[in-house]
C-alpha positions in Angstrom: 0.0 0.0 0.0 2.9 2.3 0.9 4.6 1.5 -2.5 1.4 2.5 -4.4 1.2 5.7 -2.5 4.9 6.5 -3.3 4.3 5.6 -7.0 1.2 7.7 -7.1 3.2 10.7 -5.6 6.0 10.2 -8.1 3.5 10.2 -11.0 1.8 13.4 -9.8 5.1 15.2 -9.1 6.4 14.0 -12.5 3.4 15.4 -14.3 3.7 18.7 -12.4 7.4 18.8 -13.4 6.5 18.2 -17.1 3.9 20.9 -17.0 6.3 23.3 -15.3 8.9 22.6 -17.9 6.4 23.2 -20.7 5.3 26.5 -19.2 9.0 27.6 -18.9 9.6 26.5 -22.5 6.5 28.5 -23.7 7.7 31.5 -21.7 11.2 31.4 -23.2 9.7 31.0 -26.7 7.4 34.0 -26.2 10.2 36.2 -24.8 12.8 35.4 -27.4 10.6 35.4 -30.5 10.0 38.4 -32.7 6.3 38.8 -33.3 6.9 39.9 -36.9 9.4 38.5 -39.3 12.9 40.1 -39.6 13.7 39.9 -43.2 17.4 40.0 -44.1 18.4 41.5 -47.4 21.9 42.5 -48.5 22.5 45.7 -50.4 23.6 43.7 -53.4 20.3 41.9 -53.5 18.4 45.1 -54.1 19.6 45.3 -57.7 19.3 43.4 -61.0 21.6 43.6 -64.0 20.4 45.3 -67.2 22.4 44.1 -70.2 21.3 47.0 -72.3 22.5 49.8 -70.1 25.2 47.4 -68.6 24.2 48.8 -65.2 22.6 47.5 -62.1 19.1 48.9 -61.5 17.2 48.7 -58.2 14.3 46.3 -57.9 10.9 47.9 -57.2 8.9 47.2 -54.1 5.7 45.2 -53.6 4.4 48.3 -51.8 4.4 50.4 -55.0 1.6 50.2 -57.6 1.8 47.4 -60.2 3.3 48.1 -63.6 2.9 44.7 -65.3 0.0 42.2 -65.5 1.8 39.2 -64.1 4.9 38.5 -62.1 6.3 34.9 -62.0 8.6 34.2 -59.1 10.9 31.1 -59.6 13.0 30.1 -56.6 16.1 28.3 -57.8 18.9 26.6 -55.8 21.5 25.0 -58.0 19.0 24.5 -60.9 21.2 24.8 -64.0 20.2 21.4 -65.1 16.4 21.7 -64.7 15.7 25.4 -65.2 16.1 25.6 -69.0 13.0 23.5 -69.9 10.9 25.4 -67.3 11.9 28.9 -68.6 11.5 27.8 -72.2 7.9 26.6 -71.5 7.0 29.7 -69.5 8.4 32.2 -72.0 6.8 30.5 -74.9 3.4 30.6 -73.2 3.8 34.2 -72.1 5.1 35.4 -75.5 2.1 33.8 -77.2 -0.2 35.6 -74.8 1.5 38.9 -75.7 0.8 38.2 -79.3 -2.9 37.7 -78.5 -3.0 40.7 -76.1 -0.4 43.3 -77.2 -1.0 45.4 -74.1 -0.2 42.5 -71.8 3.0 42.7 -69.8 4.8 40.1 -67.7 8.0 39.6 -65.8 9.8 36.5 -64.6 12.0 36.9 -61.6 14.4 33.9 -61.0 15.6 34.0 -57.4 19.0 32.2 -57.2 19.0 31.1 -53.6 22.7 31.2 -53.0 23.4 28.9 -55.9 27.0 27.6 -56.3 26.6 26.3 -59.8 25.8 28.1 -63.1 22.2 29.0 -62.3 22.9 32.8 -62.3 24.9 32.6 -65.5 22.1 30.6 -67.2 19.5 33.1 -66.2 21.6 36.0 -67.4 21.7 34.4 -70.8 17.9 34.5 -70.9 18.0 38.2 -69.7 20.3 39.0 -72.6 17.8 37.4 -75.1 14.5 38.7 -73.7 15.6 41.9 -71.8 15.5 42.8 -68.2 11.9 44.2 -68.4 10.7 40.6 -69.0 13.2 38.6 -67.1 15.3 39.4 -64.0 17.7 37.5 -61.8 17.7 38.1 -58.1 21.0 36.7 -56.9 20.9 36.0 -53.2 24.3 36.2 -51.4 23.5 33.3 -49.2 20.9 30.5 -49.1 17.6 31.5 -47.4 15.5 28.5 -48.1 12.6 28.2 -50.6 10.3 30.4 -48.5 12.9 33.1 -48.0 13.7 33.1 -51.7 10.0 33.3 -52.7 9.4 36.1 -50.2 12.3 38.3 -51.5 11.1 37.6 -55.1 7.6 38.7 -54.2 8.8 41.8 -52.5 10.6 42.7 -55.8 7.6 42.1 -58.0 5.7 44.5 -60.3 2.7 42.3 -61.1 -1.0 42.9 -60.5 -1.1 39.2 -59.9 1.8 37.2 -58.8 2.5 33.5 -59.4 5.3 31.4 -57.9 6.3 28.3 -59.8 9.0 25.7 -59.1 12.2 25.7 -61.2 11.9 22.0 -62.1 8.9 22.6 -64.4 6.9 19.8 -62.7 3.7 21.9 -63.1 2.6 22.6 -66.7 2.9 26.3 -67.1 -0.2 26.4 -69.4 -2.2 25.5 -66.3 -1.9 29.1 -65.3 -5.1 29.5 -67.3 -6.9 27.2 -64.9 -5.7 29.3 -61.9 -6.7 32.5 -63.7 -10.2 31.2 -64.4 -10.6 30.4 -60.7 -9.4 33.9 -59.9 -11.8 35.4 -62.3 -14.7 33.4 -60.7 -13.9 34.8 -57.3 -13.2 38.4 -58.3 -15.5 38.7 -61.3 -12.5 40.3 -63.1 -10.3 39.2 -65.9 -6.6 39.0 -64.8 -5.5 39.4 -68.4 -7.4 42.6 -69.3 -8.4 44.1 -65.9 -5.2 44.3 -64.0 -5.9 47.7 -62.6 -9.1 46.5 -61.0 -7.9 43.1 -59.9 -4.7 44.2 -58.1 -6.6 45.2 -54.9 -8.8 42.2 -54.7 -8.2 39.4 -52.3 -7.7 35.8 -53.4 -5.2 32.9 -53.4 -5.5 30.2 -56.1 -3.3 27.1 -55.5 -2.5 24.4 -57.9 -3.3 20.9 -56.5 -2.0 17.4 -57.0 -4.6 15.8 -54.8 -6.4 14.2 -57.7 -3.2 12.3 -58.5 -2.9 10.9 -55.0 -4.1 7.4 -55.8 -1.4 6.8 -58.4 1.3 8.3 -56.2 0.4 5.9 -53.3 1.2 2.9 -55.5 4.5 4.3 -56.6 5.8 5.4 -53.1 7.2 3.1 -50.5 5.0 2.3 -47.4 7.3 4.3 -45.2 7.1 7.4 -47.4 3.3 7.1 -47.5 3.2 6.9 -43.7 5.4 10.1 -43.6 3.1 11.8 -46.1 -0.1 11.0 -44.2 1.6 12.0 -40.9 2.4 15.4 -42.5 -1.1 15.9 -43.9 -2.5 15.1 -40.4 -0.3 17.6 -38.7 -1.2 20.2 -41.3 -4.9 19.6 -40.7 -4.5 19.4 -36.9 -2.3 22.4 -36.3 -2.8 24.9 -39.2 -4.7 24.7 -42.5 -8.2 23.3 -42.8 -9.9 22.3 -46.0 -6.9 22.2 -48.3 -5.8 18.8 -49.7 -2.5 19.9 -51.2 -0.6 22.7 -49.5 2.8 22.0 -50.9 2.4 22.2 -54.7 4.7 24.9 -56.0 2.2 26.7 -58.3 0.3 29.4 -56.5 -1.3 32.6 -57.7 -2.0 35.7 -55.6 -3.4 39.1 -56.3 -0.9 41.9 -55.5 -2.8 43.0 -52.4 -3.0 39.4 -51.1 0.7 39.0 -51.6 1.4 42.2 -49.6 -0.9 41.1 -46.8 0.3 37.5 -46.5 4.1 37.7 -47.1 4.6 40.6 -44.7 3.7 38.2 -41.8 5.6 35.1 -43.1 8.2 33.7 -40.7 9.1 30.2 -42.1 11.8 30.3 -44.6 12.0 26.6 -45.6 9.8 23.9 -47.0 6.8 24.5 -44.7 6.4 28.1 -45.7 3.4 27.2 -48.0 1.5 26.0 -44.9 2.1 29.2 -42.9 1.3 31.3 -45.9 -2.1 29.5 -46.3 -2.6 29.7 -42.5 -2.1 33.4 -42.6 -4.5 33.7 -45.6 -7.2 31.8 -43.7 -6.7 33.9 -40.6 -7.2 37.0 -42.7 -10.3 35.4 -44.3 -8.8 35.7 -47.8 -10.6 33.3 -50.2 -8.4 30.2 -51.0 -9.3 28.0 -53.9 -7.7 24.7 -54.9 -7.4 23.9 -58.6 -6.4 20.5 -60.0 -3.3 20.8 -62.3 -1.1 18.6 -64.4 2.0 17.6 -62.5 4.9 15.3 -63.3 7.7 14.4 -60.8 11.1 15.6 -62.1 14.3 14.0 -61.0 16.7 16.1 -58.9 14.4 17.2 -56.1 16.2 19.0 -53.2 13.9 17.4 -50.7 15.5 14.6 -48.6 12.5 12.3 -47.8 13.0 11.6 -44.1 15.0 14.7 -43.0 12.8 17.1 -44.9 9.5 15.6 -43.6 10.8 15.7 -40.1 11.9 19.4 -40.6 8.4 20.2 -41.9 6.8 18.4 -39.0 8.9 20.5 -36.6 8.0 23.7 -38.5 4.3 22.9 -38.3 4.5 22.3 -34.6 6.3 25.6 -34.1 3.8 27.5 -36.3 1.0 26.2 -34.1 2.7 26.9 -30.8 4.0 30.4 -31.7 0.7 31.6 -33.1 -1.3 30.0 -30.3 0.7 31.7 -27.6 0.9 35.0 -29.5 4.7 34.9 -30.0 4.0 35.3 -33.8 1.5 37.8 -34.9 -0.3 38.6 -38.2 -0.3 42.1 -39.6 -3.8 43.0 -40.7 -2.9 46.1 -42.7 -0.4 46.6 -45.5 2.3 49.2 -45.1 
């Protein structure tokens, strides 16, 4: 009887100790965390090279009025092997659109995320061909992670609507029309011909691979399927509700939506999409999922186990920090 009493006391004291440690941990996180993101940007990263004037010109700001219809942000880390097909496809599509709509203007900003290969050199060859008004390279001095690279690209964009697309070309660029149709259904405005009106509307349109899930399950190992389902469960439990595919790198924003969501984005790595959609839902911005064509391309930078664990940890921290108020969301643009 005395043994049970001692055991009971140990369990109670143990639970109290765990609770106390958790409270201390939460307090430390709250005290040491900045409520709003601190964005690092080197002076050299504020400029792009113009081959015509042979000078470096300053990137504009997302806070200024739009001057083109569409900005395409392409985060690229050591992508010299995979970037060419993606750029060729995107440029062919956009050049054909300009032929159909002569007043239509676009830009592609390739964000080299601290690349150590010939990514920057490759992009500059496209700038030489198409001009810096249509294509620009944002060369980051050090690696920021995919989320950090996309954010700096968005902050340098001129578009009334802004798309970010992966450098591997896994998403068919022509599926932009599907995203634009969904955007038109929400805003009742045509993103091709009504850029002035659509820039201040609120909407996020995300490409989705959820309709391909059954085929993917067969191709993946059991272990990878378990990791995937675990990640989806954490996303649903801690952050985003009602979205089947948060990670597809093909998302379209109106300019005002990009201003409002990216100004509060903290996560710089793979889970940044989840936080971005969480912020959008907290701001009550409409989010629509659109099925797109998607093909897995060799050379992914994601390491299956390590990256999934990283994303799981990021999801947990997103939930904890927003729940305790350590991270806050800005509700107004600057």
